[in-house]
All heavy atoms as a GROMACS GRO file, in nm:
protein
  635
    1MET      N    1  13.609   8.062  13.641
    1MET     CA    2  13.684   8.043  13.753
    1MET      C    3  13.666   7.899  13.810
    1MET      O    4  13.563   7.842  13.802
    1MET     CB    5  13.662   8.143  13.856
    1MET     CG    6  13.758   8.153  13.959
    1MET     SD    7  13.724   8.316  14.046
    1MET     CE    8  13.837   8.284  14.189
    2LYS      N    9  13.768   7.841  13.855
    2LYS     CA   10  13.768   7.703  13.898
    2LYS      C   11  13.692   7.700  14.038
    2LYS      O   12  13.697   7.801  14.112
    2LYS     CB   13  13.912   7.640  13.904
    2LYS     CG   14  13.966   7.641  13.770
    2LYS     CD   15  14.104   7.576  13.797
    2LYS     CE   16  14.171   7.578  13.645
    2LYS     NZ   17  14.311   7.520  13.660
    3PRO      N   18  13.637   7.583  14.066
    3PRO     CA   19  13.560   7.572  14.199
    3PRO      C   20  13.656   7.596  14.324
    3PRO      O   21  13.603   7.627  14.428
    3PRO     CB   22  13.492   7.438  14.193
    3PRO     CG   23  13.524   7.380  14.064
    3PRO     CD   24  13.616   7.468  13.988
    4GLN      N   25  13.779   7.562  14.317
    4GLN     CA   26  13.867   7.562  14.427
    4GLN      C   27  13.906   7.710  14.461
    4GLN      O   28  13.946   7.743  14.563
    4GLN     CB   29  13.995   7.488  14.405
    4GLN     CG   30  13.978   7.342  14.401
    4GLN     CD   31  13.980   7.282  14.257
    4GLN    OE1   32  13.991   7.371  14.164
    4GLN    NE2   33  13.967   7.161  14.246
    5GLY      N   34  13.875   7.802  14.372
    5GLY     CA   35  13.904   7.946  14.402
    5GLY      C   36  14.040   7.983  14.345
    5GLY      O   37  14.090   8.102  14.372
    6TYR      N   38  14.102   7.900  14.258
    6TYR     CA   39  14.238   7.944  14.202
    6TYR      C   40  14.207   8.021  14.080
    6TYR      O   41  14.107   7.994  14.007
    6TYR     CB   42  14.316   7.813  14.169
    6TYR     CG   43  14.358   7.735  14.286
    6TYR    CD1   44  14.313   7.608  14.312
    6TYR    CD2   45  14.455   7.786  14.373
    6TYR    CE1   46  14.346   7.535  14.419
    6TYR    CE2   47  14.495   7.712  14.477
    6TYR     CZ   48  14.442   7.591  14.505
    6TYR     OH   49  14.491   7.522  14.619
    7VAL      N   50  14.296   8.115  14.054
    7VAL     CA   51  14.289   8.198  13.933
    7VAL      C   52  14.391   8.177  13.841
    7VAL      O   53  14.513   8.168  13.873
    7VAL     CB   54  14.297   8.346  13.983
    7VAL    CG1   55  14.280   8.446  13.860
    7VAL    CG2   56  14.184   8.395  14.080
    8THR      N   57  14.363   8.157  13.718
    8THR     CA   58  14.465   8.121  13.621
    8THR      C   59  14.527   8.254  13.568
    8THR      O   60  14.472   8.359  13.590
    8THR     CB   61  14.401   8.044  13.497
    8THR    OG1   62  14.304   8.131  13.433
    8THR    CG2   63  14.332   7.911  13.544
    9PHE      N   64  14.634   8.234  13.496
    9PHE     CA   65  14.705   8.355  13.442
    9PHE      C   66  14.614   8.424  13.342
    9PHE      O   67  14.625   8.550  13.332
    9PHE     CB   68  14.837   8.312  13.382
    9PHE     CG   69  14.950   8.272  13.483
    9PHE    CD1   70  14.995   8.145  13.487
    9PHE    CD2   71  14.989   8.373  13.563
    9PHE    CE1   72  15.080   8.116  13.588
    9PHE    CE2   73  15.089   8.332  13.665
    9PHE     CZ   74  15.140   8.209  13.670
   10ALA      N   75  14.546   8.343  13.256
   10ALA     CA   76  14.469   8.408  13.147
   10ALA      C   77  14.351   8.487  13.212
   10ALA      O   78  14.322   8.594  13.174
   10ALA     CB   79  14.409   8.299  13.063
   11GLU      N   80  14.292   8.435  13.316
   11GLU     CA   81  14.179   8.510  13.391
   11GLU      C   82  14.236   8.636  13.452
   11GLU      O   83  14.172   8.744  13.452
   11GLU     CB   84  14.116   8.425  13.488
   11GLU     CG   85  14.044   8.318  13.437
   11GLU     CD   86  13.986   8.217  13.548
   11GLU    OE1   87  14.045   8.229  13.661
   11GLU    OE2   88  13.898   8.142  13.528
   12MET      N   89  14.360   8.629  13.508
   12MET     CA   90  14.412   8.752  13.564
   12MET      C   91  14.456   8.857  13.459
   12MET      O   92  14.421   8.979  13.470
   12MET     CB   93  14.547   8.712  13.644
   12MET     CG   94  14.603   8.832  13.720
   12MET     SD   95  14.495   8.920  13.834
   12MET     CE   96  14.487   8.792  13.959
   13ARG      N   97  14.502   8.804  13.353
   13ARG     CA   98  14.532   8.906  13.234
   13ARG      C   99  14.412   8.976  13.185
   13ARG      O  100  14.409   9.086  13.165
   13ARG     CB  101  14.594   8.833  13.119
   13ARG     CG  102  14.750   8.810  13.148
   13ARG     CD  103  14.810   8.758  13.011
   13ARG     NE  104  14.927   8.686  13.040
   13ARG     CZ  105  14.948   8.548  13.038
   13ARG    NH1  106  14.856   8.481  12.980
   13ARG    NH2  107  15.064   8.494  13.061
   14ARG      N  108  14.300   8.891  13.165
   14ARG     CA  109  14.171   8.948  13.122
   14ARG      C  110  14.115   9.059  13.224
   14ARG      O  111  14.069   9.164  13.183
   14ARG     CB  112  14.070   8.839  13.098
   14ARG     CG  113  14.070   8.783  12.958
   14ARG     CD  114  13.965   8.686  12.935
   14ARG     NE  115  14.021   8.554  12.955
   14ARG     CZ  116  13.967   8.461  13.030
   14ARG    NH1  117  13.846   8.467  13.061
   14ARG    NH2  118  14.037   8.347  13.050
   15ALA      N  119  14.122   9.022  13.353
   15ALA     CA  120  14.076   9.117  13.458
   15ALA      C  121  14.161   9.239  13.456
   15ALA      O  122  14.101   9.353  13.466
   15ALA     CB  123  14.077   9.040  13.588
   16LEU      N  124  14.288   9.227  13.448
   16LEU     CA  125  14.379   9.346  13.453
   16LEU      C  126  14.363   9.431  13.316
   16LEU      O  127  14.360   9.562  13.327
   16LEU     CB  128  14.528   9.306  13.460
   16LEU     CG  129  14.568   9.272  13.603
   16LEU    CD1  130  14.704   9.209  13.599
   16LEU    CD2  131  14.547   9.375  13.700
   17ARG      N  132  14.337   9.367  13.209
   17ARG     CA  133  14.314   9.449  13.090
   17ARG      C  134  14.186   9.518  13.095
   17ARG      O  135  14.178   9.637  13.051
   17ARG     CB  136  14.320   9.350  12.964
   17ARG     CG  137  14.452   9.312  12.920
   17ARG     CD  138  14.448   9.223  12.793
   17ARG     NE  139  14.578   9.186  12.766
   17ARG     CZ  140  14.617   9.070  12.719
   17ARG    NH1  141  14.513   8.980  12.691
   17ARG    NH2  142  14.739   9.041  12.680
   18ARG      N  143  14.081   9.458  13.144
   18ARG     CA  144  13.961   9.522  13.167
   18ARG      C  145  13.961   9.647  13.259
   18ARG      O  146  13.911   9.750  13.231
   18ARG     CB  147  13.851   9.424  13.218
   18ARG     CG  148  13.714   9.480  13.214
   18ARG     CD  149  13.605   9.384  13.259
   18ARG     NE  150  13.630   9.326  13.390
   18ARG     CZ  151  13.646   9.198  13.418
   18ARG    NH1  152  13.640   9.108  13.315
   18ARG    NH2  153  13.673   9.150  13.539
   19ILE      N  154  14.042   9.626  13.372
   19ILE     CA  155  14.053   9.740  13.463
   19ILE      C  156  14.134   9.860  13.404
   19ILE      O  157  14.094   9.973  13.408
   19ILE     CB  158  14.128   9.691  13.592
   19ILE    CG1  159  14.035   9.594  13.677
   19ILE    CG2  160  14.170   9.807  13.678
   19ILE    CD1  161  14.096   9.526  13.781
   20TYR      N  162  14.243   9.830  13.339
   20TYR     CA  163  14.321   9.931  13.273
   20TYR      C  164  14.246   9.992  13.150
   20TYR      O  165  14.278  10.110  13.127
   20TYR     CB  166  14.454   9.878  13.234
   20TYR     CG  167  14.557   9.866  13.358
   20TYR    CD1  168  14.604   9.738  13.382
   20TYR    CD2  169  14.586   9.973  13.423
   20TYR    CE1  170  14.690   9.728  13.494
   20TYR    CE2  171  14.673   9.961  13.541
   20TYR     CZ  172  14.724   9.835  13.574
   20TYR     OH  173  14.806   9.835  13.672
   21ARG      N  174  14.172   9.920  13.084
   21ARG     CA  175  14.101   9.982  12.971
   21ARG      C  176  13.998  10.083  13.016
   21ARG      O  177  13.972  10.187  12.950
   21ARG     CB  178  14.031   9.868  12.890
   21ARG     CG  179  13.971   9.910  12.755
   21ARG     CD  180  13.904   9.794  12.683
   21ARG     NE  181  13.970   9.668  12.683
   21ARG     CZ  182  13.918   9.554  12.732
   21ARG    NH1  183  13.797   9.552  12.767
   21ARG    NH2  184  13.993   9.450  12.733
   22GLU      N  185  13.944  10.057  13.135
   22GLU     CA  186  13.828  10.149  13.183
   22GLU      C  187  13.904  10.269  13.247
   22GLU      O  188  13.829  10.376  13.268
   22GLU     CB  189  13.746  10.079  13.276
   22GLU     CG  190  13.657   9.975  13.205
   22GLU     CD  191  13.596   9.877  13.298
   22GLU    OE1  192  13.592   9.906  13.421
   22GLU    OE2  193  13.510   9.791  13.260
   23ASP      N  194  14.018  10.263  13.297
   23ASP     CA  195  14.087  10.371  13.369
   23ASP      C  196  14.135  10.479  13.275
   23ASP      O  197  14.208  10.453  13.193
   23ASP     CB  198  14.204  10.320  13.457
   23ASP     CG  199  14.256  10.416  13.550
   23ASP    OD1  200  14.193  10.522  13.566
   23ASP    OD2  201  14.367  10.397  13.602
   24GLY      N  202  14.088  10.601  13.297
   24GLY     CA  203  14.122  10.709  13.199
   24GLY      C  204  14.271  10.754  13.209
   24GLY      O  205  14.327  10.807  13.118
   25GLU      N  206  14.334  10.744  13.338
   25GLU     CA  207  14.469  10.791  13.354
   25GLU      C  208  14.572  10.703  13.288
   25GLU      O  209  14.678  10.741  13.257
   25GLU     CB  210  14.491  10.800  13.504
   25GLU     CG  211  14.409  10.912  13.565
   25GLU     CD  212  14.435  10.920  13.711
   25GLU    OE1  213  14.517  10.845  13.769
   25GLU    OE2  214  14.378  11.004  13.785
   26THR      N  215  14.538  10.573  13.265
   26THR     CA  216  14.634  10.486  13.206
   26THR      C  217  14.621  10.493  13.050
   26THR      O  218  14.716  10.437  12.984
   26THR     CB  219  14.613  10.342  13.254
   26THR    OG1  220  14.480  10.303  13.217
   26THR    CG2  221  14.643  10.325  13.397
   27ASN      N  222  14.515  10.547  12.999
   27ASN     CA  223  14.505  10.555  12.854
   27ASN      C  224  14.570  10.684  12.807
   27ASN      O  225  14.538  10.796  12.846
   27ASN     CB  226  14.359  10.557  12.817
   27ASN     CG  227  14.339  10.549  12.667
   27ASN    OD1  228  14.419  10.574  12.587
   27ASN    ND2  229  14.211  10.522  12.631
   28LEU      N  230  14.676  10.667  12.730
   28LEU     CA  231  14.760  10.781  12.687
   28LEU      C  232  14.679  10.879  12.603
   28LEU      O  233  14.695  11.005  12.627
   28LEU     CB  234  14.878  10.737  12.600
   28LEU     CG  235  14.984  10.848  12.555
   28LEU    CD1  236  15.034  10.914  12.674
   28LEU    CD2  237  15.090  10.791  12.471
   29HIS      N  238  14.591  10.831  12.518
   29HIS     CA  239  14.509  10.928  12.435
   29HIS      C  240  14.416  11.014  12.525
   29HIS      O  241  14.408  11.135  12.504
   29HIS     CB  242  14.429  10.848  12.334
   29HIS     CG  243  14.345  10.934  12.230
   29HIS    ND1  244  14.222  10.940  12.252
   29HIS    CD2  245  14.389  11.007  12.128
   29HIS    CE1  246  14.178  11.025  12.152
   29HIS    NE2  247  14.283  11.068  12.083
   30LYS      N  248  14.343  10.950  12.614
   30LYS     CA  249  14.253  11.016  12.697
   30LYS      C  250  14.330  11.108  12.794
   30LYS      O  251  14.279  11.232  12.821
   30LYS     CB  252  14.171  10.925  12.782
   30LYS     CG  253  14.070  10.844  12.713
   30LYS     CD  254  13.996  10.755  12.795
   30LYS     CE  255  13.887  10.676  12.710
   30LYS     NZ  256  13.818  10.582  12.810
   31ALA      N  257  14.446  11.065  12.843
   31ALA     CA  258  14.531  11.162  12.925
   31ALA      C  259  14.580  11.284  12.858
   31ALA      O  260  14.572  11.402  12.922
   31ALA     CB  261  14.646  11.075  12.987
   32LEU      N  262  14.617  11.270  12.729
   32LEU     CA  263  14.665  11.385  12.664
   32LEU      C  264  14.549  11.485  12.624
   32LEU      O  265  14.570  11.600  12.636
   32LEU     CB  266  14.730  11.338  12.529
   32LEU     CG  267  14.876  11.288  12.541
   32LEU    CD1  268  14.925  11.241  12.403
   32LEU    CD2  269  14.965  11.394  12.596
   33LEU      N  270  14.439  11.428  12.594
   33LEU     CA  271  14.316  11.510  12.558
   33LEU      C  272  14.274  11.588  12.683
   33LEU      O  273  14.244  11.695  12.678
   33LEU     CB  274  14.201  11.430  12.504
   33LEU     CG  275  14.210  11.381  12.367
   33LEU    CD1  276  14.093  11.296  12.329
   33LEU    CD2  277  14.221  11.496  12.270
   34LEU      N  278  14.287  11.522  12.796
   34LEU     CA  279  14.251  11.589  12.928
   34LEU      C  280  14.341  11.691  12.958
   34LEU      O  281  14.314  11.802  13.011
   34LEU     CB  282  14.239  11.481  13.036
   34LEU     CG  283  14.191  11.535  13.180
   34LEU    CD1  284  14.047  11.585  13.161
   34LEU    CD2  285  14.199  11.430  13.270
   35ALA      N  286  14.471  11.674  12.931
   35ALA     CA  287  14.569  11.768  12.964
   35ALA      C  288  14.576  11.886  12.875
   35ALA      O  289  14.592  12.003  12.920
   35ALA     CB  290  14.712  11.700  12.965
   36LEU      N  291  14.529  11.876  12.751
   36LEU     CA  292  14.529  11.988  12.650
   36LEU      C  293  14.390  12.045  12.633
   36LEU      O  294  14.371  12.135  12.560
   36LEU     CB  295  14.577  11.928  12.518
   36LEU     CG  296  14.720  11.879  12.513
   36LEU    CD1  297  14.742  11.818  12.379
   36LEU    CD2  298  14.828  11.985  12.548
   37ALA      N  299  14.298  11.994  12.723
   37ALA     CA  300  14.157  12.051  12.704
   37ALA      C  301  14.137  12.180  12.785
   37ALA      O  302  14.217  12.223  12.867
   37ALA     CB  303  14.054  11.945  12.769
   38ASP      N  304  14.028  12.248  12.746
   38ASP     CA  305  13.998  12.377  12.815
   38ASP      C  306  13.963  12.349  12.956
   38ASP      O  307  13.890  12.249  12.985
   38ASP     CB  308  13.881  12.444  12.744
   38ASP     CG  309  13.860  12.574  12.788
   38ASP    OD1  310  13.947  12.638  12.871
   38ASP    OD2  311  13.750  12.638  12.760
   39ASP      N  312  14.017  12.427  13.044
   39ASP     CA  313  13.995  12.400  13.188
   39ASP      C  314  13.851  12.418  13.239
   39ASP      O  315  13.805  12.350  13.328
   39ASP     CB  316  14.093  12.478  13.283
   39ASP     CG  317  14.242  12.442  13.260
   39ASP    OD1  318  14.262  12.328  13.227
   39ASP    OD2  319  14.326  12.528  13.281
   40LEU      N  320  13.786  12.519  13.178
   40LEU     CA  321  13.651  12.555  13.218
   40LEU      C  322  13.555  12.463  13.164
   40LEU      O  323  13.460  12.419  13.229
   40LEU     CB  324  13.614  12.704  13.188
   40LEU     CG  325  13.707  12.805  13.259
   40LEU    CD1  326  13.677  12.946  13.220
   40LEU    CD2  327  13.685  12.798  13.414
   41ARG      N  328  13.554  12.444  13.032
   41ARG     CA  329  13.461  12.357  12.967
   41ARG      C  330  13.544  12.265  12.865
   41ARG      O  331  13.559  12.303  12.748
   41ARG     CB  332  13.364  12.444  12.884
   41ARG     CG  333  13.257  12.508  12.972
   41ARG     CD  334  13.152  12.579  12.894
   41ARG     NE  335  13.212  12.703  12.843
   41ARG     CZ  336  13.160  12.777  12.752
   41ARG    NH1  337  13.046  12.742  12.694
   41ARG    NH2  338  13.217  12.891  12.709
   42PRO      N  339  13.585  12.149  12.903
   42PRO     CA  340  13.661  12.064  12.817
   42PRO      C  341  13.574  12.002  12.702
   42PRO      O  342  13.635  11.966  12.602
   42PRO     CB  343  13.702  11.955  12.906
   42PRO     CG  344  13.620  11.956  13.029
   42PRO     CD  345  13.579  12.095  13.036
   43ILE      N  346  13.442  12.006  12.719
   43ILE     CA  347  13.353  11.946  12.604
   43ILE      C  348  13.251  12.061  12.591
   43ILE      O  349  13.190  12.101  12.681
   43ILE     CB  350  13.299  11.811  12.651
   43ILE    CG1  351  13.403  11.713  12.668
   43ILE    CG2  352  13.199  11.765  12.543
   43ILE    CD1  353  13.354  11.580  12.723
   44ASP      N  354  13.230  12.094  12.460
   44ASP     CA  355  13.131  12.192  12.428
   44ASP      C  356  12.984  12.130  12.427
   44ASP      O  357  12.962  12.016  12.461
   44ASP     CB  358  13.156  12.264  12.301
   44ASP     CG  359  13.150  12.172  12.181
   44ASP    OD1  360  13.122  12.046  12.200
   44ASP    OD2  361  13.169  12.226  12.054
   45GLN      N  362  12.886  12.215  12.390
   45GLN     CA  363  12.747  12.168  12.397
   45GLN      C  364  12.716  12.057  12.301
   45GLN      O  365  12.621  11.978  12.318
   45GLN     CB  366  12.649  12.288  12.371
   45GLN     CG  367  12.663  12.395  12.475
   45GLN     CD  368  12.589  12.519  12.445
   45GLN    OE1  369  12.559  12.532  12.327
   45GLN    NE2  370  12.580  12.610  12.533
   46LYS      N  371  12.798  12.047  12.186
   46LYS     CA  372  12.766  11.943  12.091
   46LYS      C  373  12.848  11.817  12.125
   46LYS      O  374  12.840  11.718  12.054
   46LYS     CB  375  12.804  11.989  11.958
   46LYS     CG  376  12.711  12.097  11.904
   46LYS     CD  377  12.761  12.141  11.765
   46LYS     CE  378  12.665  12.254  11.716
   46LYS     NZ  379  12.701  12.296  11.581
   47GLY      N  380  12.926  11.811  12.238
   47GLY     CA  381  12.999  11.697  12.277
   47GLY      C  382  13.144  11.682  12.212
   47GLY      O  383  13.203  11.579  12.222
   48ARG      N  384  13.176  11.798  12.150
   48ARG     CA  385  13.313  11.787  12.091
   48ARG      C  386  13.421  11.839  12.189
   48ARG      O  387  13.392  11.930  12.275
   48ARG     CB  388  13.323  11.877  11.963
   48ARG     CG  389  13.234  11.826  11.852
   48ARG     CD  390  13.238  11.921  11.736
   48ARG     NE  391  13.183  12.043  11.782
   48ARG     CZ  392  13.142  12.138  11.692
   48ARG    NH1  393  13.152  12.118  11.563
   48ARG    NH2  394  13.103  12.247  11.730
   49TRP      N  395  13.545  11.803  12.172
   49TRP     CA  396  13.648  11.840  12.252
   49TRP      C  397  13.698  11.977  12.227
   49TRP      O  398  13.702  12.021  12.116
   49TRP     CB  399  13.768  11.748  12.231
   49TRP     CG  400  13.896  11.781  12.307
   49TRP    CD1  401  13.912  11.760  12.436
   49TRP    CD2  402  14.008  11.838  12.248
   49TRP    NE1  403  14.042  11.799  12.461
   49TRP    CE2  404  14.106  11.864  12.353
   49TRP    CE3  405  14.047  11.875  12.127
   49TRP    CZ2  406  14.233  11.901  12.334
   49TRP    CZ3  407  14.170  11.934  12.111
   49TRP    CH2  408  14.268  11.948  12.206
   50ARG      N  409  13.716  12.056  12.329
   50ARG     CA  410  13.767  12.198  12.312
   50ARG      C  411  13.916  12.209  12.363
   50ARG      O  412  13.940  12.176  12.473
   50ARG     CB  413  13.674  12.290  12.392
   50ARG     CG  414  13.542  12.304  12.343
   50ARG     CD  415  13.462  12.404  12.421
   50ARG     NE  416  13.538  12.532  12.429
   50ARG     CZ  417  13.492  12.649  12.471
   50ARG    NH1  418  13.375  12.656  12.524
   50ARG    NH2  419  13.569  12.749  12.472
   51PRO      N  420  13.995  12.262  12.279
   51PRO     CA  421  14.143  12.277  12.318
   51PRO      C  422  14.148  12.398  12.408
   51PRO      O  423  14.066  12.488  12.418
   51PRO     CB  424  14.213  12.302  12.184
   51PRO     CG  425  14.110  12.354  12.092
   51PRO     CD  426  13.976  12.298  12.142
   52ASN      N  427  14.260  12.397  12.485
   52ASN     CA  428  14.284  12.512  12.576
   52ASN      C  429  14.316  12.638  12.493
   52ASN      O  430  14.383  12.622  12.380
   52ASN     CB  431  14.409  12.465  12.661
   52ASN     CG  432  14.430  12.563  12.781
   52ASN    OD1  433  14.373  12.672  12.771
   52ASN    ND2  434  14.505  12.521  12.869
   53ASN      N  435  14.272  12.751  12.541
   53ASN     CA  436  14.297  12.877  12.460
   53ASN      C  437  14.444  12.908  12.461
   53ASN      O  438  14.486  12.957  12.348
   53ASN     CB  439  14.223  12.988  12.537
   53ASN     CG  440  14.079  12.974  12.530
   53ASN    OD1  441  14.020  12.918  12.450
   53ASN    ND2  442  14.013  13.032  12.630
   54LEU      N  443  14.520  12.872  12.552
   54LEU     CA  444  14.667  12.901  12.544
   54LEU      C  445  14.731  12.810  12.434
   54LEU      O  446  14.819  12.856  12.358
   54LEU     CB  447  14.726  12.874  12.671
   54LEU     CG  448  14.875  12.909  12.689
   54LEU    CD1  449  14.906  13.056  12.650
   54LEU    CD2  450  14.932  12.870  12.820
   55LEU      N  451  14.685  12.688  12.425
   55LEU     CA  452  14.736  12.600  12.321
   55LEU      C  453  14.707  12.659  12.179
   55LEU      O  454  14.785  12.653  12.089
   55LEU     CB  455  14.667  12.464  12.338
   55LEU     CG  456  14.721  12.348  12.240
   55LEU    CD1  457  14.866  12.330  12.266
   55LEU    CD2  458  14.632  12.239  12.260
   56VAL      N  459  14.584  12.702  12.160
   56VAL     CA  460  14.540  12.764  12.024
   56VAL      C  461  14.633  12.884  11.992
   56VAL      O  462  14.676  12.903  11.886
   56VAL     CB  463  14.392  12.800  12.031
   56VAL    CG1  464  14.356  12.870  11.898
   56VAL    CG2  465  14.315  12.674  12.036
   57LEU      N  466  14.651  12.975  12.095
   57LEU     CA  467  14.737  13.095  12.076
   57LEU      C  468  14.878  13.061  12.046
   57LEU      O  469  14.937  13.116  11.956
   57LEU     CB  470  14.731  13.178  12.204
   57LEU     CG  471  14.812  13.307  12.200
   57LEU    CD1  472  14.753  13.402  12.097
   57LEU    CD2  473  14.814  13.368  12.336
   58LEU      N  474  14.936  12.958  12.109
   58LEU     CA  475  15.066  12.912  12.080
   58LEU      C  476  15.082  12.849  11.941
   58LEU      O  477  15.183  12.875  11.866
   58LEU     CB  478  15.119  12.814  12.182
   58LEU     CG  479  15.148  12.864  12.322
   58LEU    CD1  480  15.186  12.764  12.425
   58LEU    CD2  481  15.262  12.972  12.314
   59ALA      N  482  14.977  12.780  11.900
   59ALA     CA  483  14.984  12.719  11.763
   59ALA      C  484  14.974  12.833  11.656
   59ALA      O  485  15.042  12.818  11.559
   59ALA     CB  486  14.860  12.630  11.752
   60VAL      N  487  14.888  12.934  11.678
   60VAL     CA  488  14.884  13.043  11.584
   60VAL      C  489  15.009  13.125  11.573
   60VAL      O  490  15.060  13.158  11.467
   60VAL     CB  491  14.766  13.134  11.613
   60VAL    CG1  492  14.768  13.267  11.539
   60VAL    CG2  493  14.631  13.068  11.597
   61LEU      N  494  15.087  13.147  11.693
   61LEU     CA  495  15.202  13.219  11.693
   61LEU      C  496  15.310  13.135  11.628
   61LEU      O  497  15.401  13.190  11.560
   61LEU     CB  498  15.250  13.252  11.828
   61LEU     CG  499  15.169  13.366  11.901
   61LEU    CD1  500  15.215  13.377  12.049
   61LEU    CD2  501  15.193  13.486  11.829
   62LEU      N  502  15.311  13.004  11.647
   62LEU     CA  503  15.415  12.921  11.587
   62LEU      C  504  15.396  12.916  11.427
   62LEU      O  505  15.494  12.918  11.365
   62LEU     CB  506  15.402  12.781  11.641
   62LEU     CG  507  15.499  12.672  11.588
   62LEU    CD1  508  15.651  12.718  11.629
   62LEU    CD2  509  15.467  12.532  11.634
   63ILE      N  510  15.266  12.907  11.382
   63ILE     CA  511  15.247  12.909  11.243
   63ILE      C  512  15.291  13.046  11.180
   63ILE      O  513  15.350  13.058  11.072
   63ILE     CB  514  15.098  12.880  11.213
   63ILE    CG1  515  15.078  12.732  11.240
   63ILE    CG2  516  15.072  12.908  11.066
   63ILE    CD1  517  14.931  12.695  11.239
   64ALA      N  518  15.268  13.164  11.252
   64ALA     CA  519  15.306  13.278  11.209
   64ALA      C  520  15.450  13.304  11.201
   64ALA      O  521  15.506  13.361  11.098
   64ALA     CB  522  15.241  13.398  11.290
   65LEU      N  523  15.522  13.254  11.307
   65LEU     CA  524  15.670  13.259  11.300
   65LEU      C  525  15.731  13.175  11.191
   65LEU      O  526  15.825  13.213  11.125
   65LEU     CB  527  15.722  13.220  11.439
   65LEU     CG  528  15.705  13.320  11.557
   65LEU    CD1  529  15.744  13.268  11.689
   65LEU    CD2  530  15.772  13.451  11.516
   66LEU      N  531  15.671  13.056  11.170
   66LEU     CA  532  15.721  12.974  11.063
   66LEU      C  533  15.688  13.038  10.932
   66LEU      O  534  15.785  13.033  10.834
   66LEU     CB  535  15.652  12.837  11.075
   66LEU     CG  536  15.698  12.727  10.972
   66LEU    CD1  537  15.837  12.690  10.996
   66LEU    CD2  538  15.602  12.606  10.980
   67GLY      N  539  15.590  13.102  10.912
   67GLY     CA  540  15.560  13.171  10.788
   67GLY      C  541  15.653  13.289  10.761
   67GLY      O  542  15.701  13.315  10.643
   68ILE      N  543  15.685  13.360  10.869
   68ILE     CA  544  15.776  13.473  10.856
   68ILE      C  545  15.917  13.417  10.818
   68ILE      O  546  15.989  13.478  10.731
   68ILE     CB  547  15.780  13.556  10.986
   68ILE    CG1  548  15.646  13.633  10.991
   68ILE    CG2  549  15.893  13.652  10.986
   68ILE    CD1  550  15.629  13.688  11.137
   69PHE      N  551  15.953  13.320  10.887
   69PHE     CA  552  16.091  13.252  10.858
   69PHE      C  553  16.100  13.212  10.712
   69PHE      O  554  16.196  13.236  10.633
   69PHE     CB  555  16.113  13.139  10.954
   69PHE     CG  556  16.242  13.064  10.919
   69PHE    CD1  557  16.364  13.105  10.950
   69PHE    CD2  558  16.230  12.937  10.862
   69PHE    CE1  559  16.472  13.036  10.917
   69PHE    CE2  560  16.337  12.861  10.821
   69PHE     CZ  561  16.468  12.916  10.854
   70LEU      N  562  15.991  13.138  10.670
   70LEU     CA  563  15.993  13.084  10.525
   70LEU      C  564  15.996  13.207  10.426
   70LEU      O  565  16.058  13.192  10.318
   70LEU     CB  566  15.876  12.991  10.500
   70LEU     CG  567  15.889  12.856  10.574
   70LEU    CD1  568  15.758  12.775  10.552
   70LEU    CD2  569  16.008  12.778  10.522
   71TYR      N  570  15.922  13.311  10.456
   71TYR     CA  571  15.907  13.420  10.362
   71TYR      C  572  16.055  13.490  10.347
   71TYR      O  573  16.086  13.514  10.244
   71TYR     CB  574  15.810  13.526  10.419
   71TYR     CG  575  15.807  13.642  10.329
   71TYR    CD1  576  15.746  13.654  10.209
   71TYR    CD2  577  15.866  13.771  10.372
   71TYR    CE1  578  15.738  13.765  10.130
   71TYR    CE2  579  15.867  13.878  10.298
   71TYR     CZ  580  15.796  13.877  10.177
   71TYR     OH  581  15.801  13.994  10.100
   72PHE      N  582  16.124  13.515  10.464
   72PHE     CA  583  16.247  13.576  10.450
   72PHE      C  584  16.360  13.486  10.409
   72PHE      O  585  16.471  13.528  10.371
   72PHE     CB  586  16.278  13.643  10.579
   72PHE     CG  587  16.209  13.772  10.604
   72PHE    CD1  588  16.104  13.782  10.702
   72PHE    CD2  589  16.234  13.887  10.533
   72PHE    CE1  590  16.038  13.897  10.718
   72PHE    CE2  591  16.165  14.007  10.543
   72PHE     CZ  592  16.070  14.011  10.641
   73SER      N  593  16.348  13.349  10.426
   73SER     CA  594  16.451  13.264  10.390
   73SER      C  595  16.440  13.208  10.242
   73SER      O  596  16.541  13.192  10.173
   73SER     CB  597  16.465  13.144  10.481
   73SER     OG  598  16.343  13.067  10.469
   74ILE      N  599  16.310  13.193  10.193
   74ILE     CA  600  16.303  13.146  10.064
   74ILE      C  601  16.217  13.241   9.969
   74ILE      O  602  16.257  13.259   9.848
   74ILE     CB  603  16.206  13.014  10.068
   74ILE    CG1  604  16.275  12.906  10.150
   74ILE    CG2  605  16.174  12.957   9.931
   74ILE    CD1  606  16.184  12.781  10.177
   75GLY      N  607  16.128  13.315  10.029
   75GLY     CA  608  16.043  13.394   9.928
   75GLY      C  609  16.098  13.532   9.893
   75GLY      O  610  16.053  13.578   9.796
   76VAL      N  611  16.179  13.584   9.961
   76VAL     CA  612  16.235  13.731   9.928
   76VAL      C  613  16.340  13.707   9.815
   76VAL      O  614  16.443  13.638   9.837
   76VAL     CB  615  16.294  13.795  10.047
   76VAL    CG1  616  16.344  13.934  10.013
   76VAL    CG2  617  16.175  13.820  10.153
   77PRO      N  618  16.328  13.775   9.695
   77PRO     CA  619  16.433  13.769   9.601
   77PRO      C  620  16.550  13.860   9.641
   77PRO      O  621  16.536  13.969   9.699
   77PRO     CB  622  16.362  13.824   9.470
   77PRO     CG  623  16.248  13.897   9.516
   77PRO     CD  624  16.207  13.845   9.644
   78ARG      N  625  16.663  13.808   9.611
   78ARG     CA  626  16.782  13.883   9.647
   78ARG      C  627  16.847  13.958   9.531
   78ARG      O  628  16.848  13.940   9.419
   78ARG     CB  629  16.898  13.784   9.703
   78ARG     CG  630  16.836  13.724   9.830
   78ARG     CD  631  16.958  13.643   9.888
   78ARG     NE  632  16.890  13.582  10.014
   78ARG     CZ  633  16.933  13.477  10.068
   78ARG    NH1  634  17.041  13.415  10.020
   78ARG    NH2  635  16.881  13.436  10.173
   0.00000   0.00000   0.00000
């Protein structure tokens, strides 16, 4: 920083990048993980991310419905 107290554009960009990098709400990856995490324990004892139970149930149902659709559209001989 200059002795007069003026801030250059490069210094301002670096400062803003540092602030936004540390903020979890502005990071899309961290915000999605937080939104899809388990509400009671988002991180297990080993430090791994735990998905929401509803999300797991919906994924299993979607895979089952997709399998049923593929079985009756492609797999069944006519």
